[in-house]
C-alpha angles and dihedrals in degrees: 000000000000090000091050091050090048092060098066090039089054092048091048092050090048092052092049091048091050091049089053095052116112116269092253091061096057129090132012121314113221114203100191134051136182121185142150141180150140128299127202119192136174092268102039143310142267149158131264145188125213126198113191132193119187115217098166132021095257100026133063138172117242127205109193131190118188138180116193141152129229128216127198112241090236095056113122120179114216142163131217113218108209092173090232142048132236118250094335093309115149121259114288116279122234115270141185114238115230096011117137105171143023116218125208125181131218107194126188115185144167128199148120138281118206124198113233099177127006126221111274093202142347088282094049131096128242114214124202141163120231126200120180135162139174146114129335125200114200116210107206110199121185116245115228130205131195103238128195118233121184117237113229092336090293132125089267120099136194124208120232125183110223140166122223119278137155089255097056097032094115091052097040091052096042104105092202092055095056118098096176146286119319098223137253097285094068115093098017092120091051100056117143126199126232117186123214147143130276130204128178134177130172151141117261123206113195116191101164112152092225127051094230094055131075123217107161141167115201131190128181150099132306125197123190122180132185135190092247141016115286107236100223100139132035102210100028131074110266126215137235096186124050118195112179141169116232145188123196138185120206140178130193152132137264127207 
């Protein structure tokens, strides 16, 4: 009988002892994470993938892969309405005056995320700070315009898709010679690569209802730097360093 009575007493004491453990000793610890999402920053937007590996309870290593685009602050998209189309061609597409290149970024980073406050309950929010850094590869893609060229000095025009060059600068920058943008497909085979560095730091707020899921909002600062100025615009000053604010939304799984 004494042994039988000892069993519930032992279980009760064990439960009380577990309840009194520090918050960082409760629950299940997940060592691996995989998540992804969309990022919007002050010069564009992109997508990213995070791979996490927890080494300590409140600290984990993050491997981040990101693809984003950058816009020059002077870019203005516009459309010229001619009121007609040439030879059955669709209406002119929007274009950015004075732009000579698009720039896309492939970023590969490694860093740490530190937990600041843990979730008090399933309805709580876990707050952490993330700091990552690594390499950035800029993909410089020529920007093409549909330009109008007169045929035999008559009132008839032909449309030619061209990128900016010193030879066609007067035509490329003549607002009245522009029919519209040429489309994304132009210039893909002429991409050049510009290496650089990537740094990113932000606060992450995870409010997932279940411990093994990730549902996080992140806000912070991005800094990209390259060995030379990125020639995005023709008539405006171009940048070599790109500091931006960002906000991202990500979803994922822990195991």
